N, C-alpha and C positions, 0 to 999 in steps of 0.2 A: 489429509494426506502427506507423507515427508517430503518436506523441502528438500529441494534440488541444488547442488551446488558444482559447479563446473571449476577447477583449479588447472591453471596454466604456469609452468615455470621450465625453463628447458635444463634445468639442474635435476637432474632424476632422483635425488637422494631427498633434496627439497621438499619435491612433488610428493614422493611417495612418505615422507614423514607427513606431509599436512593431509594428505589421503586419509591415512590411518588414523589419525588423532580425530577427523570430522565424521567419519564412518564411526568409531566408537562414540560418538554422540548421538549416532541415530541419523545422520544426514545419507541422502544418496548424492554418491559425489562420482562424477565422471573426470577424467583427466586429460591433458593433452600437454604436448612438448613444445608447440608452437602455436603463432597467432593462427595460422592457415588451419591446424589441425582441429582447433579449438572453434574457428568458423563453421568447420562443418559442423561440430556437434550440437551448436547452435541452428545452423540450418534443417539438420536432419533428425530431430531428435523433440521430445516434449520439452515445454519451457523451461530455463533455468529459472530459480530465485535467486542466485548470487553468483557472481564472477570474482574470484581472485585469482590475481594475476600479477606476475613479475612483469617490471614496467619495460625492461630491456630482455628482450626474446630474441633468437635467432631465425632467421626466415624474412617474411617480406613485411610481416606486420608486429607494431610492438605491441607492450599492454595498453596503450591510450588509445591507438588505432583500432586497434581491437577491440574494447569496451566501447568507443563510439559505432563501429559496425553491428556489437551484438546489440546494444540499443536502439538501431535501427529497427531490428526485429521486434526486440523484448524493451520496449519503453520503460519499464519499472523494474527491471533488473538492477540489484543493487551491484556496486563494484568495490571492492577491497584492492587498492593497489599496494604491492611491493615492492621495495628495493634498496638496495645498502648504499643507493646514490644519495641525488636529492630528491626531497618531497616534491611531487607533481602538484598541478594547480587541481584542487576542486572542484566539482562544477556542481554541486548541489548535497544534498542530504541523504542521499542516495549510495553517495561517495565516501571511503574512508581508507587509512593509510594505517599501513603496518610496517616499522622500517625494519629491514633485515639486522641483524639476525635476532630473528623475534621466539620465543618462546611459546607452548601450545596456550599458557593461559592469555597470553595478550592476544591472539588469533582467534582463539573462541569467543572472550570477551565482545570482540570487534564483531564476530560472525553474531553471536545473540543481538547484540544492539541492535546489527541493521534488520534483523530475519522477527525480530519482537521477539525474541528470549525463547523460541521454542523451536522443536526439530519438528513439527506436523502441526500441520492448521490448515 
């Protein structure tokens, strides 16, 4: 089964770039521009294996709050936090941080590490 990834970033160009490189790698990718939109996807569909979220999002929920809420429904979801600001506190082995700006290889290396190196499984 293909690994499912949710990409959340309020900057459309960054979000679209990331979605494209992940789909090119064979992942199933959904996207949202806000934490609220992402939570609706988490609540309303099949489970995600990985959440990639910008920490600073517009709306009611930042990336850290989003990850906490997603883990209430999906305790084993891996999370990659991104930001151009200060690195957040990591809560465990299912968390990673990729600093903005990042290139495709930086992100893909982290994605494969957290998902066990495969696009399906």
